[in-house]
C-alpha positions in Angstrom: 0.0 -0.1 0.0 2.7 2.4 0.9 4.8 1.8 -2.3 1.6 2.4 -4.4 0.7 5.6 -2.6 4.2 6.9 -2.9 4.0 6.5 -6.7 0.5 7.8 -7.0 1.4 11.0 -5.0 4.6 11.5 -7.1 2.6 11.4 -10.4 -0.1 13.6 -8.9 2.3 16.3 -7.6 3.9 16.2 -11.1 0.7 16.7 -13.0 -0.6 19.4 -10.8 2.7 21.2 -10.9 3.1 20.9 -14.8 -0.4 22.3 -15.3 0.1 25.2 -12.8 3.4 26.2 -14.2 2.3 26.0 -17.8 -0.7 28.2 -16.9 1.5 30.8 -15.1 4.0 30.8 -17.9 1.9 30.6 -20.8 2.2 34.3 -21.7 5.9 34.3 -21.1 7.9 31.6 -22.9 11.4 30.7 -21.9 13.0 32.2 -25.1 15.1 35.2 -25.9 14.3 38.2 -28.0 17.1 39.3 -30.2 18.7 41.7 -27.8 17.7 39.9 -24.5 19.1 37.1 -22.5 17.1 33.9 -22.7 14.7 33.5 -19.7 15.7 30.8 -17.3 13.2 29.5 -14.8 14.5 28.1 -11.5 12.1 25.9 -9.6 12.3 26.3 -5.7 10.4 25.5 -2.7 8.8 27.9 -0.3 11.1 27.7 2.8 14.3 29.1 4.2 16.4 26.6 2.5 16.1 28.5 -0.8 17.1 31.9 0.7 20.1 32.3 -1.6 17.7 32.3 -4.5 15.3 34.6 -3.0 18.2 37.0 -2.0 19.6 37.0 -5.5 16.2 37.8 -7.0 15.1 40.5 -4.4 18.4 42.2 -4.6 18.8 42.1 -8.4 21.9 39.9 -8.3 20.8 37.9 -11.3 19.9 41.1 -13.4 23.3 42.7 -12.3 25.0 39.7 -13.8 23.2 40.2 -17.1 20.8 37.2 -16.5 17.1 36.9 -17.1 15.9 34.7 -14.3 12.5 33.9 -13.0 11.8 31.8 -9.8 9.0 29.3 -10.0 7.8 28.5 -6.5 6.4 25.0 -5.7 5.1 23.2 -2.6 8.5 21.4 -2.1 9.1 17.6 -2.2 10.0 16.5 -5.6 8.0 19.3 -7.2 11.0 21.5 -8.1 12.9 18.8 -10.1 9.7 17.6 -11.5 9.3 21.0 -13.1 12.6 20.5 -14.8 11.5 17.0 -16.0 8.3 18.6 -17.3 10.3 21.4 -19.1 8.5 24.0 -17.0 11.9 25.2 -15.5 15.4 24.9 -16.6 17.1 24.6 -13.1 16.0 23.4 -9.7 17.0 22.9 -6.3 16.3 19.7 -4.5 17.8 17.3 -1.9 19.9 14.2 -2.9 17.2 11.9 -1.2 14.6 13.4 -3.4 16.5 13.5 -6.7 17.9 10.2 -6.5 14.6 8.2 -7.0 13.5 10.6 -9.8 16.7 9.7 -11.8 15.2 6.2 -12.4 12.5 7.4 -14.8 14.3 10.7 -15.7 17.8 9.6 -16.5 18.5 12.9 -18.3 18.7 14.9 -15.1 22.0 16.1 -14.1 23.2 17.4 -10.7 25.6 20.4 -11.2 26.6 21.5 -7.7 25.8 21.4 -4.0 24.4 24.7 -2.5 23.5 23.8 1.0 23.4 20.9 3.4 22.1 20.2 7.0 21.5 17.6 9.6 19.4 20.0 11.6 16.8 21.7 9.3 14.3 18.9 9.2 12.6 18.2 12.5 10.3 15.5 14.1 7.0 17.1 15.1 4.5 15.0 17.2 1.1 15.9 18.3 0.0 16.6 21.8 -0.5 13.5 23.8 2.3 11.4 22.1 4.7 11.0 25.0 6.3 7.9 23.6 7.2 7.4 19.9 5.6 3.9 20.1 2.3 5.4 20.5 2.6 6.7 16.9 0.0 5.1 14.5 0.0 7.5 11.7 2.6 9.9 10.1 2.3 12.5 7.3 4.9 11.9 4.6 5.8 13.1 1.1 8.1 11.5 -1.6 11.8 11.8 -1.3 13.9 13.1 1.6 10.7 13.2 3.9 9.9 9.6 3.4 13.6 8.5 3.9 13.8 10.7 7.2 10.5 9.3 8.4 11.7 5.6 8.0 15.0 6.3 9.5 13.2 7.9 12.6 10.9 4.9 13.1 14.1 2.6 12.8 15.8 4.6 15.3 13.1 4.1 17.9 12.7 0.3 17.1 9.3 0.7 15.7 8.0 -1.7 13.2 7.5 0.1 9.9 4.3 -1.8 9.2 2.7 -0.8 12.4 2.5 3.0 11.3 0.3 4.2 8.5 2.0 6.7 6.1 -0.3 9.5 5.1 0.8 11.0 1.8 0.3 14.7 1.5 2.1 18.0 0.5 4.2 19.6 3.2 1.9 22.5 3.6 -0.9 20.2 4.6 1.1 18.6 7.5 0.2 21.1 10.2 -3.5 21.0 9.3 -3.5 17.1 9.5 -1.7 17.1 12.9 -4.1 19.9 14.3 -7.1 17.7 13.2 -5.7 14.5 14.8 -5.4 12.8 11.4 -1.8 12.1 12.0 0.3 11.6 15.1 3.4 13.3 13.7 5.9 13.9 10.8 9.5 14.9 9.9 9.4 18.3 8.1 11.4 21.6 7.5 10.2 25.1 8.2 8.0 27.0 8.0 5.8 23.7 8.4 7.7 22.6 11.6 6.9 25.9 13.2 3.3 25.8 12.0 3.0 22.2 13.3 3.9 23.6 16.7 1.4 26.2 16.3 -1.3 23.5 15.5 -0.5 21.9 18.8 2.5 19.7 18.2 5.9 19.7 19.7 9.4 19.4 18.1 11.2 16.4 19.7 14.2 15.8 17.5 16.2 16.9 14.4 17.2 14.4 11.7 20.8 14.6 12.9 19.8 13.0 16.2 19.0 9.8 14.3 21.9 9.9 11.8 20.4 11.7 8.8 21.8 14.4 6.7 20.6 15.8 3.5 22.5 17.7 0.8 20.7 20.2 -1.7 21.8 20.0 -5.3 21.2 22.4 -8.3 19.9 20.2 -11.1 19.1 20.4 -14.8 18.1 18.5 -17.8 21.2 17.5 -19.8 19.8 18.5 -23.2 19.3 22.0 -22.0 22.6 22.1 -20.2 24.5 20.9 -23.1 23.3 23.9 -25.0 23.7 26.4 -22.1 26.7 25.5 -20.2 28.0 29.1 -20.0 24.5 30.5 -18.9 24.0 27.8 -16.4 27.6 28.6 -15.0 26.7 32.3 -14.7 23.5 31.4 -12.8 25.3 29.0 -10.3 28.0 31.6 -9.7 25.5 34.1 -8.5 23.9 31.6 -6.3 27.3 31.0 -4.8 27.7 34.7 -4.1 24.3 34.7 -2.6 25.2 31.8 -0.4 28.1 33.7 0.9 25.9 36.7 1.9 23.2 34.4 3.5 26.1 33.0 5.7 27.5 36.3 6.7 24.4 38.6 6.7 21.4 36.3 7.8 19.1 39.2 8.5 19.7 40.4 5.0 18.7 36.9 3.7 15.7 36.7 6.1 14.3 40.0 4.8 14.6 38.8 1.2 12.8 35.6 2.1 10.0 37.5 3.7 9.5 39.6 0.7 9.6 36.7 -1.7 7.6 34.0 0.2 6.1 36.0 3.2 7.8 33.8 5.9 8.5 36.2 8.8 12.1 37.3 8.9 12.4 36.6 12.6 11.5 32.9 11.9 14.0 32.6 9.0 16.9 34.3 11.1 16.3 31.6 13.7 16.7 28.6 11.3 19.4 29.7 9.0 22.1 28.8 11.4 20.9 25.2 11.1 21.9 25.2 7.3 25.3 25.3 5.8 25.1 27.5 2.6 28.0 27.1 0.2 28.2 26.1 -3.5 30.7 23.4 -4.1 31.4 20.6 -6.4 29.8 17.1 -6.1 32.4 14.7 -5.1 33.1 11.0 -4.9 31.7 11.1 -1.3 28.4 12.6 -2.7 28.2 9.6 -5.2 28.8 7.1 -2.3 26.1 8.6 -0.1 23.8 8.8 -3.0 24.4 5.2 -3.6 23.3 4.3 0.0 20.0 6.4 -0.7 19.5 4.4 -3.9 19.8 1.3 -1.8 17.2 2.4 0.6 14.7 3.0 -2.2 15.4 -0.3 -3.8 15.0 -1.9 -0.2 11.7 -0.2 0.2 10.6 -1.1 -3.3 10.1 2.4 -4.1 12.2 2.2 -7.3 12.5 -0.8 -9.7 16.3 -0.2 -10.6 19.3 1.8 -9.4 19.9 4.9 -11.2 23.3 5.8 -13.0 24.8 8.1 -10.4 28.2 8.4 -12.0 26.4 9.9 -15.1 23.9 11.9 -13.2 26.2 13.6 -10.8 28.5 15.8 -12.5 31.6 15.9 -10.4 33.8 18.9 -10.9 31.3 20.7 -12.9 31.3 23.8 -10.7 35.0 24.2 -10.5 35.4 23.6 -14.3 32.6 26.0 -15.4 31.7 28.5 -12.7 34.2 29.1 -10.0 
């Protein structure tokens, strides 16, 4: 049941995203006029993890670099990368644990660089009345990193996976499900962790407490990338500059985040130290870690075959093209 629901939600998210982005962008195609730079859409989620992109947009950093960039906001989960697969965006930001399973059916995806990583940003939120994890009967989940983190959390408590029902939903729905008593908890990032607390829950752990760490990649379709290496490099270089600002001036990043996605700046300032922002090359270590993620999905029967990680992860791309 869980495997079927996982795949059905992934398809549903993709279909809804494709329709929404197509409608939003139908009057503004990703093409260039004779004298203008081509429009590049970057698909991102709506949370503090994407602060460098918000900052670069709000402060005109892309424009100052002579780039024509538009951010396409999604609900998170696999949706940003699904936008790339659908051709609704040219670049996206997503976690390793979210992109790896998507590579199986979308082998043309390429990971260009890392832009942030954390073992603290995702948190376990349990509803009021749950005093022992063994009381958990239902948890909200979404495909990718959230599913893997939820499974690892249950394993760390010695809880039989089959005893817990996974309720698949979009991250924005998690706090409502908790408040209504439809689930006993979830593993999620902010602002949904904070909103889960506001809905009557409590934060009990971070993913690092049970040995989970995620890494966020910038990804693209290989056909677009092959024709736009220089353009992609210029964009990633701006993101790198923005990451440095987020690290050194978090208030500046929080203000940009509030303007872009309406998350209170005070909330973003609080969580930014939980994330390491820095653009870097993908390495052999990243490939090895991704292999472990692939093995997890194979074990859970959420994918039917292992993706070609050596092909998909472009080690050294950032140094060669953008640094």
